[in-house]
N, C-alpha and C positions, 0 to 999 in steps of 0.2 A: 588427482582424483580426492572432492572436501570427506573428512573425516574429523567427528567430534564424539569425541568421549568423554562423557560428563567427568570430573575431578571425583575421588574413590578409590576404595580396595583394586589392589592390582587388578586380581583376579574379576570384579566387575570390569575394569575398563577394558582389560583384555579380550572380555566377552565382546563388548560393544566394537571394539575395531576389528575382531572378528567377523561381526556381522556386517559389517561394512563395508570389508574388504572380500569378504564370499573365502577367507583364509581359515586355518587351523592353528591356535596358537594356545602350547600347552605348559604348565604350568607343575612342576613334582616337589618344587617346596615351600610347603604349608608357611614357613614363616614370609619369603616372600609373596606369595600371593595375601598376603597379611598385610603389607608395609600399606601408605596410602600414596595414591598418584596424581597430579594435578589434572588438569584439564589438558587432554589432547587435542588442539584442534588443528587446523587447515588446508589448503591442498597438499596431499603429498603422495608418494606412493605407500603402499605397504610396508615397505622394506622404512623407508624413514619413519613408521609411525612407532611400527613393534623398537624400533630401536629407541627413539623419543620417549617410550613408554618403559622402557628395559632402562636407560639412561637415568630417566628422574628418580629412579628408586636404589641406584647402585648397586643394577645386577646387568645380565648381557644378553645379547637373544643372538642366538644360535638358529643357523637355519635349516630345518630336517630334509627329506624327499616330499615331494608333491607341494613346493613351495610353502609347506609348513612352519611353525618355528617353536624353538623351545625358549622361556626365561630362567634363568639361572641364575643364583647367586653371583657376583662377579668374581673374582682369584682373588684373593689376600695376597698384599704384597708381602712378600722373603723377611725376614729379618735377617740384617747383617750375621748375627751371632749363631745363628741357626741353620744351618748351611741347608737345602733340600735334602730329602733322603732321594736313595737312589730307587729308582720307577721300577718296580718290577715287572717282567713279559709281561707276567699275567694284565697287571694293568697299565701298559700300555699299548695293549691291542685293544681295537677299537672295539669301542661298548655295541653293546645289541642296541639294533634300533630300535625308537619307542615305537609303540603301536600308534597309529594318527586315529585321531578321532572325524566322524565326518564333519564338515565343514557347516558351522553353527550357519543358522535359518537368518536369511535379513530381518531387521524389528523390522514390526510395522508405523505405520506412515499415523501419527496424532494429529488431529483437526483441532488447535488449541482455540480458534474461533466457536468452536464449539459450545463451548462454557461448559464441557466435563468431559474432556481429555477422551474424543469419540476417535476410534479408531475409522480411518479413510474410507477401508473398504465397508463399515457401519455406516456412513455418513449418508442420509437421503436427499443431498443438495449435490448441487456441481460445485468442486474448491480446485481451485491452484494455489501451491504453493510454491513461492520463490525465496531462495538461501539468500541471504543477506551477503556470500561470497559472489553469486550470482551476480546481485547486483552492482556488485561493490569494482566489479572486474573491468577496467580500462575508466575506473576514475569514479567518484562518486556521485551522483545527481537525485533528481526528485522525483517526481510523479512520472515526467516522459517514463524512467525505467520501466515503472508497470506496463504503461497502453501500449509499448513496445512489444513487450513480452506475451499479453493476455488480449488476445484477437476482443473478446468483450466486454473491454474495459474502454470508452473514450472520454474526451475529455475536450472542452471549448480552449481556445489558444488567445484569450486577450494578453497573456503574458503571468509573469513565474506568483504567488501568493496573489490571483484573480480569475483564476477559470473555477468550472463545476465541472463532475467529475459524472460519468454516466454508466451503467453496466448493464446488458441487456436489454437494449431497446426502449430503456425508463430510461426519457428526460423527456424534462421541461420547459425549457428557454436556456437564453444565452447568454443572459446578463446575471449578477452578484445582486441580488433583492430583498423583501423579508422572508420571503419563501424557503425553507430547508429545501438541502439539496437530497437528492434523491438517494444516494451513497451515505451510509454512514462510516465516517473514519475515526478508526480510533489506535491510539498507544497503549498497546495490554487492554487494561478495560474500564480505559477513558476515553473518551472521545475527545474527537481535536474540535468541535466547534457545533452546536444548532445548527445557526444559519446563518451561515459565513461563510464564502470562497474557501477552495481548497488551500491549508496555507503553504502547501509547495516542500513542506520536508525534508531536508537532506537524508536519506537510505543509507546512515551511517553505522555500522557499530550494530547490525541488527543481528537477530539471529534468523528473522525468516519474514515474510511479506504474506498474507493468509488473503484469496478472495472468495466471499461466497456470496454466487451468485443467484438470483430473486430476492421476491421480500423476504424479509426477516425481521418480523413484526414483531412474532412470542418471544424473543429472546432478546433483539434489540431495540424493540420502539420502534416511534417516532421518526421519520427522517430514513428506512431504509427501504423505499422500494425497489430499488432495484438491485440490494444487495449493502453487504460490507465490506472494506478492507482496513485491515488490521494488522498493526505494524506490530513486532514481537524486539524487543530488544536485547541486546546477550546483558545477561548479571553479571553483578561484579563477581569477581573469583576469590574462594576466602583463602585458598591456601599460597597461591604465589603470583609473586607483581610480575606487569608485564606492560610492553610498549610497542606500540603499531602507529607507524606514519606512512604518510602517500603524499607525493609530491609530484606535479603535471604542468603542462604548458601545452598551447595549441594553438594550430593557425585556423583559420577560416578564410577560404575563395572569397576574393573581392574584399576583407574584412580586417578587421584588426583582431591583433592575437590575444591567446585566455589564458588563464593562470590559474592553479586550485592549490590546494594542499590540506592535510587532516591528519589529526594524531590523537591516538588513542592512550589511555595510559590509565591502567589498574593497580592499586595501590592494597594487600590486606593489611587490616588495623586487628588489634586486641586477642590475639593467641589466635590465629584463624577463626574468631567469631563475627568477625566485620570485616569490610569492606568497602573501599570507595572506587568507579569505576568513573572515569572523566573523556569527552568526545567535544572535540572541537574541530570546522571546517570552515573554508574561507575561499569562493570562488569570484573572478572576476571574468564576466563571459564578454566577450568580444564582441562590440553590435558590426549588423551587416546592412542598415537602411540606412539610405540617402533622403536629404531633404535638401531639393536644390533651390526651393524658392527660402528657405533660411541661410543658401550658400555654407550647407552643414553637411561631410559625407560620417556613414556609420555611429550614427546618433544614437544604437539602443546597446548599451552597454551597460549590463545588470550587475552589481553588487550583490553578494551573498554570504552574511555573516551568522557562521550557528554555533550554538553549543547544547549539549544536554552531560548533566551530571546524573549518578543514581549512585546512592549508597544504602547498603544492606548489614542489617543485622539480624544475624541467627540468634534465638530465644534458645530451642530450644533443636535436637534434632528433626521435628518436622514444624518446627514455626519459623519463619520470616519476617522482618520489618524492613520494606525499601520506601527508600523517599528518594523523589524524581524531579529534577527539573529539568526545564528546557526553553532555551530562546532562539528564536531567528530573525533577522535583519532583513528585508530585500529591498533594492532600489532600481528601480529600470529611469535610466536618464531618459527614453524617450518610445514612444512606440514601435510596434513591429509589424505595424499592416502596409500597404502598399494600394494603387491605384489599379485596378484589375486589366484594363487594358494598356496602362503603359508599361515603362520601364520595368524588368521584375524586380527590380528591391529599390522604386522609389517613391517617397508618399508627397503629394502635394500638397501637402497640411501647411498653415502658413504661422503654425505654431508652435511652441515647444511642449510636449503631452511628459508623459513618464508615469511614474506609480509609486508610489512608496509604502509597502506591508510589514507589521511589525504582530510579532504572535509571542504570545507567554505561555508557558504552562507547565502546573505544580499538581503533585500527586503524592499523597500516601496511602502505601498496599499492606495490609498486615494479612497473609496467608500460613496456612496449616493443615492440619489434620489430626482425625481425632477417630482413630481406626479406620478404617474403609470409607468414613465421610472426610469430605473434604468443604476447606472456608476461605471465602478470600471476601478481603473486603476493601474495596477501595474510595476514596475522597480528592478532590481534586479542586482544583479552580484555574479556569482561563481568560486569557484578556488578547483581544487581536484587532489589532487597527490595520483601518485601508484606505488610502488616499488618492485617487484615480482623476488624472488629467484629463479631458476632451477637447480635438478641436472643436467648436461650435459655428466656427465662423459659416456666416452667409453673403448672397448676396448684397443685401439690405444693409449688414452688420460685420464688418469686416473683424477680423483677428479675436474672436471672442473665442473666453477658455470658460470648458463646464466643469467643476469639481466638484466630487461625490467624495463624503468621508462615509464610511460605516465603522463604528465602534462595537463590539461587542463584550460582554463579560459572562460568566457562566461559572456556578457552581453546581458541583455532581457528587453525588453519593450512590454508591453500589454493593450492595453485598447478595450475595451466593453461599449456597450449599450444594452439595453433590455428591453424588456416590455416581462413581462411572461404572457400566456395563462391561465388563471383562466376561473371560470363558468360564470362569467358575460362578460365575450370578447368572440368576434371570432375570433380577431385576435392579432397573439402575433409572436413576430420578434426578432431578435438579429444581430446586425454589431459589426465589430472590426477589428482593425490593430495591427499589432504586428513587432517585430523587433527585430533580433538574430544577434550578433557578437562571433563567437565560435575559437578558436583557439586549436590544440590539439598537442602536440609535445612527441613522439615515439623515443625514444633514445635504445639501446639494446649494449652490450658487452659481450664478456668471459674470464674469471678469470681462471687461473690456476696454482697454489699456488701463485707468487708472479708476474706470469704476467700477463698482463689484455690488450686487444684488442679491439678495437671500431667493432662495425661493423655497418653497413649501417641503419640508422633511417631512419626518415621523422613527416614533418610538415605538417599538414592539416589546411588552412583558410576558413572560413564558415560565407561568407554576406548574412541574410536573413531578407528579406523583405517580406510582407505577405499584403493581406484586405482578409476579408468573411465575410459571413452572412448566415441567416437561417430566412426562415418564416415561420409559421404555421398559420394553417387555417381551422376553426371547420365548416367544409360541414354541420354538422347538427348534430343533438344529439347523441352524440357518434360514432360518426365520425370524425379522424383528420387529415389532409394532411399537408404533409411538405417538405420543398425543401430548398438548400443551394447551398453554392458553394464557394471556397476558389484558389483565384491566388497566386502563390508565386513565385519570383523571389530569386535563390541563385547566388551569384556572389562565385565560389571556386578556391581557391591559395591551395598555400604552395610550397615545394620544400625538397631534400634532402639533409641529412646529414652524415658525416662520411662514405661518398663516393669517390670513385677514380675519380681525377681532368678526366679524359677521358672520364670515363664513364657519367660522369655528363654531358659534352657539347656532346656527341654522343645522351644523352638521354634528352639534354634539352627541345624539345617542350613538352614533358612530364609534365612539372613543369610548364609552362604558363597557366596563368587565364583563365577563362572558365566563362560561365552564362548558368544556366540551369533556365530553367522554368517547374513550373506545374498547371494543371487544374483539382483540386478535387470537382466533384461536387457529392451531395446526393439528394436523393428522398427517403422516408417515408410513411404509409399509417397505421394509428392504428384506430384500428375499438374496440368498447365495447357493446358485444354482451349482457353481463348482470352487473349488480353495478359493480361485484368484478372479472370481467374480461376480459382480454386485448389480442384480436389479430393484430399482426404485420408485417411488412414486409417492408423493407430499403434495399436500394442499395448506398453503400457508396467506396469509392475509398482511397489509401495512397500511398507514396509515401517515398524514403531516395534519397538526394542526392547522387554523386559518390564523391569520395576523390580520394587519394594517397596509394597505398602499396606496401611493401618492397615484392622484390623475388629474393632470391639468392641473388647479389651483385646489381642487379635494380630496382628504384623505376620507378614503371607504374600505367597506371590507372585502377582505375572499375569505372562502370555507375551507373550513379543510377539504381533503381529498384521501382517499379508500380504494387501495388495490386487492384484487383476489388472483392469487395465480395457482392453477396448477399444474405440476410437471410431472415427467416422467423421464427416466433414465438407464443407462447402464451402463458400468465404469468394468474393466477386463483390466487388470495388472496394476504396480504399481510406481508412478511417475517416476523415471532417471533410476530406479532397481532393478526392477523386470526387463527382460529382454526386447517386449512388446508391451508396451500398457495404449490401454483407448480408454475414451469417456465420450459418451452421446447424451442430449443432456435435448429434450421437448420441451418445450411450456408455453401458456398461455395466459393471460395474464388481463383483465377483464379492472379497467381501470375510469372509476366514476369523478366526477369534477375536479376534473383535469386543472391545477396551478400552473399557470405558465406568465412567462412577460408578453409583452405585444408594445406598440410605440401610439403613445397616444397625438391629439390635436396638436400640442404643443413641443413634438418632435423628442419624449422624454420617453425611458422607459417605462411600464407598471402593469401592474397584475392583476391578475384576474380566473375565477373559473370557468374555462375557454369551453366543458363540456364534457360526453362519455367519450371514451374512447376502447381499444383493442387491440392487444398486441402480441403477434407470434414472433417466437424464435426458438431457431437451435440452433446451438451450438455444439463442437466437439474438437476435442484435443486428444493427441498421442502422439506417441514417439517408440522408434524402433535402436534395436544396437547392430548394426551393419558388422562393425566388426570391435576387436577389443580396442577400449578409448576414442569407438567412434558411435556417433549415438547423433540420430536425424529425430527432429522435433517440428511437429506442425500443431495450429488450432484455424476453424474458422468458423463464423457467425454469421447465422443469414435473420434477417429481423423483416416483420408484414405488420405492419402497422395502419389503425385508421381510428381516425373520430369522428363517428357516428352519429353523435346529436351535438352539433356544436350549437354554441352558447352566444356567440361574441360573432362580430361580422367578421373581425380579423380572421379567426379560425375557418368560416366558413369558406375562404380561400384557399385553405392548403389543409387537404384531408388528413396528412400524417402528420407524426410525431416529430415535433423537428432534430435536428443535430445528429439523428443518427441514420449511419449508412445500414442500405439492407445488407449488402454482404462484405466484410471485410474476413482478409485470412493473414496469417504468420508461417513462417515455416523457418525453421535453422537449423543447423549441424553444428555440433559441438565434436573437438579430435583433444586426446590428452595421449603427450608418447612419452616415456620417460629417455630420456636422451641421455643421459649415465646418471652415475650412483647420485650425486648431487646436484641433476640439474634437469626438471621438465617442460617441456613445452603444452601451453594450452592455449586451444586456436576454437573463437566463436563466430560464425557468420551467418546473417539473416537476414532477410527482405521481408517487410509487411506492407499490402493492401487496405487501402483506407477507401469505399467506397464512396457514392455519391450519395448526399445527401443537402437539406433546406436550414440554411439557417434559424427561422422562426416562423410564426405565423402573423398572414397577411402579405401583401403583394409588396409592402416598404422591407419586410425580412424576406421574402421567398428566395434570396438567390441560393445560389445552387454553391455547393461547396463539395471537400472529398476528390475522390477519384484517382488517386496516386499512389506513387510506391517508393517508400523508404525502406534503408537498409543499411548494413553496418557491419563491420569487423572488428574483432579484439583478438592479439595475439597475446599473452608473457608466458617468457622464457625464466626462468627462475627455481627459487625453493621455496619452501614454507617463512626461508629467514629472510630473503629478500630476491627481489623482482624486478625486471625492465617491461612494461608493459609500449605497445605501439595500437591507439585505438582509432578508427576511422567511422565519421558519419557521413548517413547521406552519399552513399559509394558515388551512386549515379548521379550527384548533382541534379535532383530534380527539383526545380519550381513549388510546383505543386499549390494547393489551397485548402490548408488547413483549418481557416474561418472566414467566414465573408465579412466579419464587421471589425471596425476600428475605431469606431465613433457614430453614434449611435442617430447624430448630425448629419450624418452624411452619407445616409442609405442610397442617395440618388448618383449617390460616383464610384460607385460598385466596386468596393473593397474586397481585395483579400490577403491571408496572410500567409506569405510564402514559407517551405522551412529551411532551416536555416543551411546557407550554399555545406558543399562540401569540407567537413573540418576533420584536423589532427590531431589527435593530442599523443604525444610522449609521457610515459610516466614511471616512478620507481614508488616500490611499495618497499618497508621492511619491518621485522620485528623484531623483540627478544623477548 
């Protein structure tokens, strides 16, 4: 099982291990209880966890009745000059049994993404939490690991570093343009991007990933209409050095081989007051798409190189300063789409496509506590570059390449104060401010043989200032009411690039700077009719500011959109900890002035406000412990959307929101078994169904996609120090159609994006 006990006094570490394993640990010696223990973290049996804790402080673990343990000082080695005294008959007799305390209660699950350490049972929203170890089992991956495990999270499949994510039926389009994503992505408190695609960061050495569903405008502001995904990295350990690594190799049926490697190093500095933690990952994913027109097979190999470093300085017992740096490079040799009616893994394109994505991220975090009030201040910078190549070949113009480049720079700052609402208080609150300055430059060009010509491009600038707050009041035992608000002022600017002078003069008023504002209120109520049951209702709003888009040879405005959502939910039990857990959520969203993409008269993607719509969504997740070490989990989501006031001809021909399946579901089974004292078996088997959806707006983007079953299995045999892993993806070798777009210039070719064929990975992991 997964155990994580933070560094600190042995007494506190023992309590954490006892809670997580359901055992009892007795420490009779006060001197031992005060010794400082390192962090005990990893997949291990309760026996191994207790022994590791005891060994780390020069003590020993003694088993007691009923699966309990006693930690006592290790016996001293005898001196050669002092032979041991003869043991009396009384002392030789068995000591009386120590009365066992009842098992400690399991700790509450705290949702960090609530920004004020809210217990899951008190959270008025649907939340999913994935542990870092769960995401890394079977090899480090990217965002697809999240979509495979949470039914409400969906994605486009243009390729790594190019995709858009959607949550709970809120989707705008298939392309990466000037609009913000509908899902906010964060590393800690720092957003990954403002209006750029998912960078598909490697989910390596993370404490957890949290997903909050539904609009999160009050806490996260613009770009969180569907929800947020927050990655929480493991912090540097100030006490002990450690090393962890992985190596893996794989084969894809009908394709080429893959390889991956990763390493994490933690080094304490300055006498336990500072530490640095460095993570590096590299992966080469083998290709499986053939291009017979070019005489090449397995063209779509993808290379990923990623690194992250985090340094921590402890200024005082409750105050720390963190510096985080991250960089990732993704190179796809070619595209991964094929012809709908052709061989399943063959592309008819006559040119080499592909993409290059580079992401750089840095942040400075100051965190501390003054009594019961917490402070956290984050300042960061992001630079993201994406170059995409599309086949633009037509009957009249052969072998053309369309290249689109997206360059983004962002500066962001957030400072917040909060006091958690715990069992001893009746009032909890949160107050914060944030500033964001973002510039995105979108440029395009067409190339035919040796000729190259620029097409209109656009620059969007956004400066956003925000103040927000939230208050929670415990009205009575088992009843909590909350209210919050966010006020944001946005300064928008930008202009056109590579546009004829006459057209720029004619449309000059479009590119003038302008100011928009938004007020986003929220209210919620949480009731606890039972000790492990929560009922909640919530009203929340979200928005995205407007911007500039390209249509034919013109640059024109699109306006901000706005979402208002009301939801009701019930939650019983704690996922992964109680014998049974279930969470059900019903939501209704009214979406005004929807920003979405369409195909203009030149065959290029453009952005406009297509009208108003509404989205109904029902989601459910749950799990059950079938036997010791055996657990079943699952989830499903049903979405029903309608655009009832279309303002664009393309939107009038498709009446529902694109890229969202009406039904998706997932089921998984987990099994853990201690094979021997130092050997554990962990196995995972899962399957997910993605229902039917449509690519986008209008007849050109009306192709069906989805309606396929994906599956996988992972088995690990080992202990916390070393293990071997076998992972299989796409067990049924399903072809499917994840995404019905490869290039916008070939919409009449009926494209599909198949799943990666059945793949097998063998890997080893080790830690010291």
